[in-house]
C-alpha positions in Angstrom: -65.9 64.2 1.0 -63.8 61.8 3.2 -60.5 62.6 1.5 -61.1 66.3 2.0 -61.7 65.8 5.7 -58.5 63.7 6.0 -56.4 66.3 4.2 -57.7 69.0 6.6 -56.8 66.8 9.5 -53.3 66.3 8.4 -52.7 70.0 8.0 -53.1 70.3 11.7 -49.6 70.2 13.5 -50.6 68.1 16.4 -52.6 65.7 14.3 -49.7 65.2 11.8 -47.2 64.5 14.6 -49.5 61.9 16.1 -50.0 60.1 12.7 -46.2 60.1 12.1 -45.6 58.5 15.5 -48.1 55.8 14.8 -46.3 54.9 11.5 -42.9 54.6 13.3 -44.2 52.4 16.0 -45.8 50.1 13.4 -42.5 49.8 11.3 -39.4 49.7 13.5 -35.9 50.3 12.0 -33.5 47.5 11.0 -31.3 48.0 14.0 -34.1 46.9 16.3 -35.8 44.2 14.1 -33.4 41.9 12.1 -34.3 39.7 9.2 -34.1 36.1 10.3 -32.3 33.5 8.3 -34.8 30.8 9.3 -38.1 31.6 11.1 -39.1 29.2 13.9 -42.1 27.0 13.3 -44.2 28.6 16.1 -43.5 32.1 14.7 -44.6 31.2 11.2 -47.9 29.8 12.6 -48.6 32.9 14.6 -47.7 35.5 11.9 -49.1 33.8 8.8 -52.6 34.9 8.0 -55.2 32.2 7.6 -57.2 32.5 4.4 -60.9 31.9 5.0 -62.5 29.0 3.1 -65.1 30.1 0.5 -68.3 28.3 1.6 -69.6 28.3 -2.0 -66.7 26.1 -3.3 -66.7 22.3 -2.9 -64.2 21.1 -0.4 -61.5 18.7 -1.8 -59.8 16.4 0.8 -56.0 16.7 0.9 -54.0 13.5 0.1 -57.0 11.2 -0.1 -56.3 7.6 1.0 -56.8 5.1 -1.8 -58.7 2.1 -0.5 -56.9 -1.3 -0.7 -58.1 -3.6 -3.4 -59.3 -6.7 -1.6 -58.7 -8.9 -4.5 -54.9 -8.2 -4.6 -52.5 -10.2 -2.3 -51.0 -8.2 0.5 -47.1 -8.5 0.6 -45.9 -8.3 4.2 -43.3 -5.5 4.9 -39.9 -6.6 5.9 -39.0 -4.8 9.1 -35.4 -4.6 8.2 -36.2 -2.3 5.3 -37.6 0.2 7.6 -34.4 0.6 9.6 -32.3 3.7 9.1 -29.1 2.9 7.1 -25.9 3.1 9.2 -23.6 3.7 6.2 -23.6 4.6 2.6 -21.0 3.6 0.0 -20.2 5.9 -2.9 -17.4 6.3 -5.5 -14.8 9.1 -5.1 -16.2 10.9 -8.1 -19.8 10.5 -6.9 -20.0 13.4 -4.5 -18.2 12.7 -1.3 -19.2 15.0 1.5 -16.5 17.7 1.5 -18.1 20.2 3.8 -16.1 21.0 7.0 -17.9 20.2 10.2 -17.1 21.8 13.5 -15.6 20.0 16.5 -13.5 20.3 19.6 -10.4 22.3 19.0 -11.8 24.6 16.3 -11.7 28.4 16.9 -14.7 30.2 15.5 -16.2 33.7 15.5 -19.9 34.2 16.1 -21.3 37.5 14.7 -24.6 38.8 15.9 -25.3 41.7 13.6 -26.4 45.0 15.1 -25.7 43.5 18.6 -21.9 43.8 19.0 -21.9 42.9 22.7 -23.0 39.4 21.7 -20.3 39.0 19.0 -17.2 37.2 20.1 -14.6 34.5 19.3 -14.8 31.0 20.9 -12.7 27.9 21.1 -14.9 24.9 20.8 -14.2 22.6 23.8 -14.3 18.8 23.7 -17.9 17.8 23.4 -18.6 20.7 21.0 -20.8 23.0 23.2 -20.1 26.7 23.3 -21.6 29.0 26.0 -23.2 32.1 24.4 -24.6 35.2 26.0 -28.3 35.1 26.9 -29.0 31.7 25.4 -26.4 29.6 27.3 -24.8 26.4 25.9 -25.3 25.5 22.3 -23.8 22.2 20.8 -22.3 22.9 17.4 -20.2 19.7 17.0 -20.8 17.9 13.8 -22.4 20.9 12.1 -21.2 23.1 9.3 -20.8 26.8 9.9 -24.0 27.5 8.1 -25.9 24.9 10.1 -24.4 26.3 13.3 -25.5 29.8 12.4 -29.1 28.6 11.7 -29.2 26.8 15.1 -27.9 29.8 17.0 -30.5 32.0 15.1 -33.3 29.8 16.3 -32.0 30.1 19.9 -31.7 33.9 19.8 -35.2 34.3 18.2 -36.7 33.9 21.6 -35.0 37.1 22.7 -34.3 39.1 19.5 -36.6 40.1 16.7 -35.3 38.5 13.5 -31.7 37.8 14.6 -29.1 37.6 11.8 -26.2 35.3 12.8 -23.0 34.2 11.0 -20.3 31.7 12.1 -16.8 32.0 10.7 -14.0 29.4 11.1 -10.9 31.2 12.3 -8.5 28.3 13.0 -9.4 24.6 12.3 -8.4 21.9 14.6 -5.6 19.3 13.7 -6.8 16.4 11.6 -6.8 13.1 13.5 -7.2 10.1 11.3 -6.7 6.3 11.5 -4.9 4.3 8.8 -5.4 0.6 8.7 -4.9 -2.4 6.3 -2.0 -2.9 3.9 0.3 -0.1 5.0 3.8 -0.2 6.5 2.7 1.2 9.9 -1.1 1.1 10.6 -2.3 3.3 13.4 -3.7 6.7 14.5 -2.0 9.8 13.2 -2.4 13.6 13.7 -2.0 15.5 10.4 -1.1 19.1 10.5 -2.6 21.7 8.1 -0.4 23.5 5.6 -0.7 27.2 4.6 -2.6 29.8 6.6 -5.9 29.6 8.5 -8.7 31.9 9.3 -8.3 35.1 7.2 -5.7 33.3 5.0 -7.6 31.4 2.3 -4.5 29.4 1.5 -5.0 26.8 4.2 -4.6 23.2 2.8 -6.1 20.2 4.4 -4.3 16.9 4.3 -5.4 14.3 1.7 -5.6 10.6 1.4 -2.1 10.4 -0.1 -0.5 12.4 2.7 -2.1 10.1 5.2 -0.8 7.0 3.4 2.7 8.6 3.2 2.6 9.4 6.9 1.9 5.7 7.5 5.1 5.0 5.6 3.5 3.9 2.4 1.3 1.3 0.9 2.6 -2.3 0.8 2.8 -4.4 -2.4 0.1 -6.7 -1.1 -2.5 -3.8 -1.2 -5.4 -3.4 -3.6 -5.2 0.4 -4.3 -8.3 0.3 -6.6 -10.7 -0.1 -3.6 -9.2 2.1 -0.8 -12.0 3.0 1.7 -12.4 6.4 3.2 -14.9 6.2 6.1 -16.4 9.4 7.3 -19.0 10.3 9.9 -21.3 12.9 8.4 -22.5 15.2 11.2 -24.9 13.3 13.4 -26.0 11.0 10.6 -24.8 7.6 9.2 -21.2 6.8 8.3 -20.3 7.5 4.7 -17.9 5.0 2.9 -16.1 6.4 -0.2 -14.2 4.1 -2.5 -11.0 5.7 -3.8 -9.2 4.2 -6.9 -5.6 5.3 -6.5 -4.6 3.2 -9.5 -6.5 5.7 -11.7 -4.5 8.5 -9.9 -1.3 6.8 -10.9 -2.2 6.2 -14.5 -4.2 9.3 -15.3 -3.5 11.8 -12.6 -7.2 12.0 -11.7 -6.9 14.4 -8.8 -10.5 14.0 -7.5 -9.4 10.6 -6.2 -7.1 12.3 -3.7 -9.8 13.5 -1.3 -9.1 16.0 1.5 -9.5 14.5 4.9 -11.5 15.6 7.9 -11.1 15.0 11.6 -12.1 11.4 12.5 -11.7 9.9 9.1 -10.6 6.3 8.7 -8.6 5.1 5.7 -8.6 1.3 5.1 -6.4 -0.2 2.4 -7.6 -3.8 1.6 -5.6 -6.8 0.6 -5.4 -7.6 -3.1 -7.2 -10.9 -4.1 -5.0 -11.3 -7.2 -1.6 -9.8 -8.1 -0.8 -8.2 -11.5 3.0 -7.9 -11.7 2.9 -4.9 -13.9 0.6 -3.0 -11.7 2.6 -4.0 -8.6 5.7 -2.6 -10.2 3.9 0.7 -11.0 2.6 0.9 -7.4 6.1 0.3 -6.0 7.4 3.3 -8.0 4.6 5.7 -6.7 5.2 8.3 -4.1 2.8 6.7 -1.6 4.4 3.3 -1.8 6.6 1.8 0.9 10.1 3.2 1.0 12.4 1.1 -1.4 15.5 2.2 0.6 14.3 0.4 3.7 15.7 -3.2 3.9 13.3 -6.1 3.8 13.8 -9.4 5.6 13.2 -12.3 3.1 13.6 -16.1 3.5 14.9 -18.1 0.5 14.6 -21.8 0.3 15.0 -24.5 -2.3 17.5 -24.6 -5.2 19.9 -21.9 -4.1 23.5 -22.3 -3.0 23.0 -20.7 0.5 19.3 -21.1 1.7 18.4 -18.9 4.6 17.1 -15.5 5.7 18.5 -12.4 4.1 18.2 -8.6 4.6 17.5 -7.4 1.1 18.3 -3.7 0.6 18.8 -1.2 -2.2 22.3 -1.4 -3.6 24.4 -2.0 -6.7 23.9 -5.0 -9.0 25.9 -6.2 -11.9 24.6 -5.9 -15.4 25.1 -8.4 -18.1 26.9 -11.7 -17.3 27.5 -13.1 -13.9 30.9 -11.7 -13.6 30.1 -8.5 -15.5 32.7 -9.0 -18.2 30.8 -7.1 -20.8 32.0 -3.7 -19.6 28.5 -2.6 -18.9 28.5 -0.2 -15.9 26.8 -1.3 -12.6 23.3 -0.1 -11.9 21.4 0.7 -8.8 19.2 -2.3 -7.7 15.9 -2.1 -5.9 15.1 -4.8 -3.3 13.9 -7.3 -5.9 13.7 -11.0 -6.3 16.9 -11.1 -8.4 18.8 -9.3 -5.8 17.6 -11.6 -3.1 18.7 -14.6 -5.1 22.2 -13.1 -5.5 22.5 -12.7 -1.8 21.6 -16.4 -1.4 24.6 -17.3 -3.7 22.5 -17.7 -6.8 20.5 -20.6 -8.1 21.8 -24.1 -8.6 21.8 -25.9 -12.0 18.8 -27.9 -10.9 16.6 -24.8 -10.2 13.3 -24.5 -12.0 13.2 -20.8 -12.7 9.8 -21.0 -14.5 7.8 -21.9 -11.4 9.2 -19.8 -8.6 6.7 -19.2 -5.8 6.7 -16.1 -3.5 4.6 -16.5 -0.3 3.6 -13.2 1.2 1.8 -12.5 4.5 -0.6 -9.6 4.7 -1.5 -7.1 7.4 -5.1 -8.4 7.5 -3.9 -11.9 8.5 -4.1 -13.5 5.1 -1.5 -14.8 2.7 -0.8 -14.2 -1.0 0.9 -16.8 -3.3 2.6 -15.1 -6.3 3.9 -17.1 -9.2 7.0 -15.8 -11.0 8.6 -16.9 -14.2 12.2 -15.7 -14.4 12.7 -17.5 -17.7 10.5 -14.9 -19.3 12.8 -12.2 -17.9 15.8 -14.0 -19.4 14.3 -14.7 -22.8 12.1 -11.6 -23.5 13.2 -9.1 -20.9 9.9 -9.1 -19.0 11.1 -6.9 -16.1 7.8 -7.3 -14.3 8.9 -10.8 -13.3 11.6 -9.3 -11.1 9.2 -8.7 -8.3 10.0 -6.1 -5.6 10.1 -8.1 -2.4 8.3 -7.2 0.8 9.3 -7.6 4.4 8.3 -11.2 5.5 8.3 -12.7 2.0 9.4 -16.4 1.5 10.9 -17.3 -1.9 10.6 -20.9 -2.9 12.9 -22.2 -5.8 11.6 -25.6 -6.8 13.7 -28.4 -8.4 13.4 -28.9 -12.1 12.5 -32.3 -13.4 14.7 -31.9 -16.5 17.3 -29.4 -17.5 18.5 -29.1 -21.1 22.2 -28.4 -21.7 21.3 -25.3 -23.7 19.2 -23.8 -20.8 21.9 -24.7 -18.2 24.5 -22.9 -20.3 22.3 -19.9 -20.7 21.5 -19.7 -17.0 25.1 -19.9 -16.1 25.8 -16.6 -17.9 23.1 -14.6 -16.1 23.1 -12.8 -12.8 20.8 -15.6 -11.4 23.8 -17.8 -11.1 26.9 -17.1 -8.9 29.9 -15.6 -10.6 32.1 -18.6 -9.7 31.9 -21.9 -8.0 34.7 -23.9 -6.3 35.3 -27.6 -7.0 38.0 -29.8 -5.5 39.8 -32.2 -7.9 42.2 -34.6 -6.1 44.1 -37.7 -7.0 45.8 -38.5 -10.3 45.6 -35.2 -12.1 48.5 -32.9 -13.0 47.3 -29.9 -10.9 45.3 -31.3 -8.0 43.5 -28.9 -5.6 40.7 -26.4 -5.5 39.8 -24.8 -8.8 37.4 -22.0 -9.8 34.8 -22.6 -12.4 31.9 -20.9 -14.0 28.5 -22.0 -12.8 27.0 -25.0 -14.6 30.5 -26.2 -15.6 30.7 -29.9 -16.4 32.9 -32.7 -15.0 35.0 -32.8 -18.2 35.7 -29.1 -17.9 36.9 -29.5 -14.3 39.3 -32.3 -15.3 40.8 -30.1 -18.0 41.2 -27.1 -15.7 43.0 -29.4 -13.2 45.6 -30.2 -16.0 44.1 -33.5 -17.2 44.9 -37.0 -16.1 48.3 -37.7 -14.7 49.8 -39.7 -17.6 49.6 -43.5 -17.1 48.9 -43.4 -13.3 45.3 -42.2 -13.6 42.3 -44.4 -14.0 40.7 -42.9 -17.1 37.6 -45.1 -17.1 35.7 -43.6 -14.0 36.0 -41.1 -11.2 34.3 -40.7 -7.8 32.0 -37.6 -7.4 31.3 -36.7 -3.8 28.6 -34.1 -3.1 27.4 -32.3 0.0 23.6 -32.0 -0.3 21.5 -29.0 1.1 20.0 -31.2 3.7 23.4 -32.0 5.2 23.8 -35.5 3.7 26.7 -36.7 1.6 26.4 -38.7 -1.6 29.0 -40.6 -3.6 28.6 -41.9 -7.1 30.9 -43.4 -9.7 30.9 -41.5 -13.0 32.2 -43.2 -16.2 34.4 -40.8 -18.1 33.9 -39.9 -21.8 35.9 -36.8 -22.7 34.1 -36.6 -26.1 30.6 -36.6 -24.7 28.6 -33.5 -24.3 26.7 -32.3 -21.2 24.8 -35.2 -19.7 24.0 -36.6 -16.3 25.5 -40.1 -16.9 29.1 -39.4 -18.2 29.5 -35.5 -18.0 27.2 -34.1 -15.3 27.0 -30.5 -14.2 29.1 -29.8 -11.1 27.9 -27.9 -8.0 29.7 -25.7 -5.6 32.0 -27.6 -3.2 31.8 -30.8 -5.2 34.8 -33.2 -4.8 36.2 -35.2 -7.8 38.5 -38.0 -7.0 40.7 -39.5 -9.8 41.9 -42.9 -8.7 45.1 -44.7 -9.7 45.1 -47.1 -12.6 45.8 -50.8 -12.0 49.3 -50.6 -13.3 50.1 -47.7 -11.0 48.7 -49.6 -8.0 50.9 -52.7 -8.9 54.0 -50.5 -9.3 53.4 -48.8 -6.1 53.1 -52.1 -4.3 56.4 -53.4 -5.7 58.1 -50.1 -4.9 57.0 -50.4 -1.3 58.5 -53.8 -1.1 61.8 -53.3 -2.8 62.4 -49.5 -2.0 60.8 -48.8 1.3 63.0 -45.8 1.9 62.0 -44.2 -1.4 58.4 -44.9 -0.7 58.6 -43.3 2.7 60.4 -40.2 1.3 57.8 -39.9 -1.4 55.1 -40.1 1.2 56.6 -37.4 3.4 57.2 -35.1 0.4 53.6 -35.5 -0.6 52.5 -34.8 3.0 54.7 -31.9 3.9 55.4 -30.5 0.4 59.3 -30.6 0.4 
């Protein structure tokens, strides 16, 4: 009966129109009531119906509190565990925060759907607050575009029914980062974006490697396995990400090269130990310090010319010291071997097995690196030829013993100078300055000088005068044995600028004395001829 009455009522024109109007008022179109992305808390409480409790069912308390067992000891809570963490440390492959957060300098577009007069583009000023129609200032700094859209939706929900908001990044701001630690030039840098922006999806953000390259490369004193990327995540704690660039060198693991965000800090720590092979691989990488840039290095100890040298990339000889093998010259990096060549080469007393390289670091510490160049000579271990760094000090110690075989082998390498000069004066057939190979012996110098001057020379001993590195002069008498091999007593190794004096024999001294008495004119003429060379 009721349905029949309702049908008759709807057939009436006036009544049908009234019912249709009531339906439209109850359900407005989408243009006037938008679907919200996040409903405010107050609106949920007002619009959510409350289900009445069935009085016949027992009431179960929510989250009942378990009473404390009085027999168990109570452990006091450490107040420090309740503090909010200020930073978190993760590995590069463990999910570094990559979402872009808004900040001053970004250009964005805020779309308010179905309300075009509220849609506009904005340049975010310093401080991160944008002034929007109807709702005023809204701070979006430190928020992603999705978070900013949710915040603006909540603000507009006071004035619009179910507002639908989107925020699009049109042009990101320049990336300002700080690079510290073991790099050539620590400091703050502004990195530009490559590619397009806004509607162009090809925009590329700078990476950790591009920042290190901008800081002119990583130094040899760096530990690239534990590079720190410090990033402020929104308004929360700082996130510290450990980046292993050594894995990037060895395996090409690109996730290690993280894209940077504005405000990031990159810290390259000092290495606690040096692996010479890894150090050489690092020096050959694209983000290492430029090998063409000269480095100031101090060299002390058993070299011919101790001092400070500017070691640069250049041409080095290959093979023997004077490159007589016909092997073409090769390009040399600023290595330890090149530094020793600039210092005139090592002396015969050098201990090439225990060379020390003292290296200062950017963080205020110092590294001490041990180098064994004998391994380079014997087995070709090229890793021992360390690439020097600006500020290095190379210490060449004195060997306690040098075998003749080792001395001869060292003399034919590029560690030693190509030639040395020795002065042989007195009773020899060709007195004067002679050129010798390094590590030449006293007997060899006498033979190059033409040998003893017949019966006038004293063949039993000669005087050896040497200028020491500390500026002192020593003189020793060396007994001559032309049949002896290399030894310190009768056939020592000569050094550069040594002076060998061959004295007159006793018979020559007696004859000269009688000649001065009985032939003074001839003696005077002989004296002037020897003095002026006529």
